[in-house]
C-alpha positions as CSV (number, residue, x, y, z in Angstrom):
1,M,101.5,306.1,65.1
2,D,99.4,308.8,66.8
3,E,98.8,312.0,65.1
4,W,99.3,315.3,67.4
5,F,98.4,318.9,66.7
6,T,100.7,321.5,68.6
7,E,99.9,325.1,68.7
8,L,103.2,327.0,69.0
9,H,103.8,330.2,71.3
10,G,106.3,331.8,73.5
11,L,107.6,335.2,74.5
12,N,108.4,337.8,72.2
13,A,106.7,336.0,69.2
14,S,109.1,333.1,69.7
15,D,107.8,329.5,69.1
16,D,109.6,327.7,71.7
17,I,106.7,326.6,73.6
18,G,103.6,324.7,72.7
19,L,100.4,323.2,73.8
20,T,99.9,319.6,72.2
21,F,96.6,317.1,71.6
22,R,96.5,313.7,70.5
23,I,94.2,313.6,67.4
24,K,91.8,310.9,66.7
25,E,90.7,312.1,63.7
26,I,90.6,315.5,61.2
27,L,87.0,316.0,60.7
28,Y,87.4,319.2,58.4
29,S,90.3,321.1,56.9
30,K,89.7,323.7,54.2
31,K,90.6,327.3,53.4
32,S,88.2,330.1,53.2
33,A,88.9,333.3,51.7
34,F,90.2,334.5,54.9
35,Q,91.8,331.9,56.9
36,K,92.6,328.0,57.3
37,I,89.6,326.3,59.2
38,E,90.3,322.9,60.9
39,V,88.2,320.8,63.1
40,Y,89.9,317.9,65.0
41,Q,88.5,315.2,67.1
42,T,91.0,315.1,69.9
43,Y,91.1,312.2,72.6
44,G,91.0,314.3,75.6
45,A,89.2,317.4,74.9
46,G,86.2,316.4,72.5
47,K,86.2,318.4,69.0
48,M,88.4,321.4,68.6
49,L,88.1,324.3,66.3
50,V,91.3,325.7,65.0
51,L,91.8,328.7,62.7
52,D,95.2,329.3,61.0
53,N,96.9,327.0,63.4
54,A,95.6,328.8,66.6
55,I,93.1,326.9,68.9
56,M,89.8,328.9,69.1
57,F,88.1,326.5,71.6
58,T,87.7,322.7,72.5
59,E,84.3,321.2,73.5
60,L,85.8,320.4,77.0
61,N,86.1,324.0,78.1
62,E,84.8,326.4,75.6
63,F,82.2,327.8,78.0
64,S,84.8,329.7,80.2
65,Y,85.9,331.8,77.2
66,H,82.4,332.6,75.9
67,E,80.8,333.1,79.2
68,M,83.5,335.6,80.4
69,I,83.7,337.7,77.2
70,T,79.8,338.0,77.3
71,H,78.4,338.0,80.9
72,V,81.0,340.5,82.4
73,P,79.9,343.4,80.3
74,M,76.1,342.2,80.4
75,M,75.8,341.9,83.9
76,A,77.5,345.1,84.4
77,H,74.8,347.2,82.6
78,P,71.4,348.1,84.0
79,F,69.5,347.7,80.8
80,P,71.4,345.8,78.0
81,E,69.0,345.9,75.3
82,N,70.8,346.6,72.1
83,I,73.8,344.0,71.7
84,L,76.5,344.0,68.8
85,I,78.9,340.9,68.4
86,V,81.9,341.6,66.3
87,G,83.1,338.3,64.9
88,G,82.0,335.4,67.1
89,G,81.3,333.3,64.1
90,D,81.2,330.2,66.2
91,G,78.1,331.2,67.8
92,G,79.4,331.0,71.5
93,V,78.8,334.4,72.4
94,L,75.3,334.8,70.7
95,R,74.4,331.6,72.8
96,E,75.4,333.3,76.0
97,V,73.9,336.7,75.0
98,V,70.4,335.0,74.3
99,K,70.2,333.8,77.9
100,H,69.5,337.4,79.0
101,L,65.8,338.5,79.0
102,G,65.3,342.0,77.9
103,V,67.6,342.0,74.9
104,R,65.6,343.7,72.2
105,T,68.1,343.7,69.1
106,L,71.2,341.4,68.6
107,E,73.3,341.6,65.8
108,L,76.5,339.7,64.7
109,V,78.9,340.7,62.2
110,E,81.1,337.8,61.0
111,I,83.6,338.3,57.8
112,D,83.9,334.7,57.1
113,K,80.6,332.8,56.6
114,M,82.4,329.5,56.4
115,V,83.2,329.9,60.1
116,V,79.4,330.0,60.9
117,E,78.7,327.2,58.6
118,V,81.5,324.9,60.2
119,S,80.5,325.6,63.6
120,K,76.7,324.9,63.2
121,R,77.8,321.6,61.3
122,F,80.2,320.3,63.9
123,F,79.7,322.3,67.2
124,P,75.7,322.6,67.5
125,E,75.8,323.1,71.2
126,V,78.2,326.1,70.7
127,A,76.2,327.4,67.6
128,K,72.6,327.2,68.7
129,G,72.2,331.0,69.3
130,F,72.0,331.2,65.7
131,D,68.4,329.7,65.9
132,S,67.2,332.5,68.1
133,P,64.7,334.7,66.3
134,L,66.5,337.7,67.7
135,A,69.8,337.0,66.0
136,K,70.5,339.0,62.8
137,I,73.8,338.0,61.1
138,Y,75.7,340.0,58.6
139,F,78.8,338.4,56.5
140,E,80.8,341.7,56.2
141,D,84.0,343.5,57.1
142,A,83.1,344.7,60.8
143,V,84.9,348.2,60.3
144,K,82.9,348.9,57.1
145,F,79.6,347.5,58.9
146,I,80.1,349.6,62.2
147,S,80.7,352.7,60.1
148,K,77.3,352.5,58.7
149,T,75.4,352.0,62.1
150,K,73.4,354.5,64.1
151,K,75.1,357.0,66.3
152,E,74.8,355.9,69.9
153,F,72.6,352.8,69.4
154,Y,74.4,349.9,71.2
155,D,74.4,349.2,75.0
156,I,76.8,346.4,74.6
157,I,79.5,345.7,71.8
158,I,81.5,342.7,72.4
159,V,84.5,342.2,70.1
160,D,85.1,338.3,69.8
161,S,88.1,338.2,67.3
162,T,90.9,336.1,66.6
163,D,94.5,337.5,67.7
164,P,95.4,340.9,66.2
165,V,96.8,339.5,62.9
166,G,95.5,339.2,59.2
167,A,91.8,340.2,58.8
168,A,91.5,340.8,62.7
169,K,94.2,343.3,63.0
170,P,91.9,346.3,62.3
171,L,89.9,345.4,65.1
172,F,92.6,346.2,67.6
173,E,93.4,349.7,66.0
174,V,92.3,353.1,67.2
175,D,90.3,353.8,64.0
176,F,87.8,350.8,64.8
177,M,87.7,351.8,68.4
178,Q,86.6,355.3,67.4
179,K,83.8,353.6,65.3
180,V,82.8,351.6,68.2
181,K,82.6,354.9,70.3
182,W,80.6,356.2,67.4
183,A,77.9,353.4,67.9
184,M,78.0,353.0,71.5
185,K,75.4,354.8,73.7
186,E,76.9,357.1,76.4
187,K,76.1,354.3,79.1
188,G,77.5,351.7,76.9
189,I,80.0,348.9,77.6
190,G,82.4,347.1,75.4
191,S,84.5,343.9,76.0
192,M,87.1,342.1,73.8
193,Q,89.8,339.6,74.1
194,I,93.4,340.8,74.4
195,G,95.6,337.7,74.7
196,S,97.5,336.1,77.2
197,P,99.0,337.9,80.3
198,F,102.2,335.6,80.3
199,F,103.0,335.9,76.5
200,D,101.5,338.9,75.1
201,E,102.4,341.7,77.2
202,K,103.5,344.2,74.1
203,N,100.1,343.3,72.4
204,I,98.0,343.9,75.6
205,V,99.7,347.1,76.4
206,S,99.4,348.4,72.8
207,I,95.6,347.4,72.8
208,L,95.0,349.1,76.0
209,N,96.7,352.4,75.0
210,N,94.5,352.3,71.8
211,L,91.4,351.9,73.8
212,K,92.4,354.6,76.3
213,E,92.8,357.1,73.5
214,V,89.0,356.6,72.8
215,F,87.2,355.5,76.0
216,S,87.2,357.3,79.5
217,I,88.0,354.1,81.4
218,V,89.6,350.8,80.4
219,M,90.0,348.0,82.7
220,I,91.4,344.5,82.3
221,Y,90.0,341.4,83.6
222,V,91.2,337.7,83.3
223,A,89.8,334.2,83.3
224,S,91.2,330.5,83.4
225,I,91.2,329.1,79.8
226,P,93.1,326.0,80.1
227,F,93.6,325.6,76.3
228,Y,94.9,328.9,75.4
229,P,98.6,330.0,75.9
230,G,99.5,330.1,79.4
231,G,96.0,328.9,80.6
232,L,95.1,332.5,81.9
233,W,93.3,334.9,79.3
234,S,92.8,338.5,79.7
235,F,89.8,341.0,78.3
236,A,89.6,344.5,78.1
237,F,86.3,346.2,79.5
238,F,86.0,349.8,78.4
239,F,83.0,352.4,79.1
240,F,82.3,355.9,79.4
241,L,80.0,355.6,82.8
242,F,79.3,352.2,83.9
243,D,82.0,350.5,85.6
244,P,81.9,346.7,86.4
245,F,80.3,347.3,90.0
246,T,78.3,350.2,90.4
247,F,75.2,348.9,88.3
248,F,76.3,345.2,88.9
249,R,72.9,343.1,88.4
250,E,73.8,340.9,91.5
251,N,70.1,339.7,91.9
252,V,69.9,338.7,88.0
253,C,73.2,337.0,88.2
254,L,72.2,335.0,91.3
255,K,69.2,333.9,89.7
256,M,70.7,332.8,86.4
257,E,73.5,331.1,87.9
258,D,72.1,327.5,86.9
259,A,72.7,328.9,83.3
260,F,76.6,329.2,83.8
261,K,79.4,326.8,83.9
262,Y,82.2,329.1,84.8
263,Y,80.8,332.6,85.4
264,N,79.1,333.6,88.8
265,Y,78.6,336.2,91.4
266,E,82.0,335.8,92.7
267,I,83.9,335.3,89.3
268,H,82.5,338.7,88.1
269,K,84.1,340.7,91.0
270,A,87.3,338.2,91.2
271,S,88.1,338.6,87.7
272,F,89.3,342.2,88.0
273,M,91.7,341.1,90.7
274,L,95.1,340.8,88.6
275,P,98.3,339.2,89.3
276,S,101.0,341.8,90.3
277,F,103.2,341.3,87.4
278,V,100.0,342.3,85.0
279,K,99.2,345.2,87.3
280,R,102.8,346.7,86.8
281,Y,102.9,346.2,83.0
282,I,99.6,348.0,82.4
283,K,100.2,350.9,84.4
């Protein structure tokens, strides 16, 4: 009999819908101090990383998430030199950031060292950014870490966290966002994943409202990620001065296009075009 893995989700925190994979083998399953970490060999999507029963990515399509959370803010900034990644222990965002010339400092703060170790072992193509001489990795609580950083130091801050539960919950609250503001330059840009437009309306509205208490302008953009609930995922783009288009580095984007599997010049602009139902509930 085949084994199956199902991630349950639904409207209003119900679990009446699911996404199911046929599993060939369980490659890894252990609990860290923070969460349960599993790696499955699936039949249709390659290896899959799961944290606390939630799919983080599959080998088949991880690039769409990692590219979109990274290159949208990076390409919107004229000189992205100092970069901070919050979370991102699988290394996917790190891999994407190091594609950009001109990055001077690159720091990643991850609370769970085991996630990094597992990704390096089972997902070397995702985790290869850890080999960059630019990368400095810190294993500690991101709220405490960012409280100790220099004021107005980072050009780009990317919050690549799990959903707003457990250890990740403080990363979606106003207190942390105020610390992000402290650490970000006046011309800085931030991005973070904020959930499924179809299933996470309440969370998305709450996160956007928290961001709006701190940042001058907050926008939402979307990407197709087939193995996340609903297949459409949303990200927050927040800033003081630079919107996603005024300083969009079109020439750089076009020159780098061979380095991308999902992101490109047209996708950058189109990702901010939202479905009508999303536009209504984020007003």
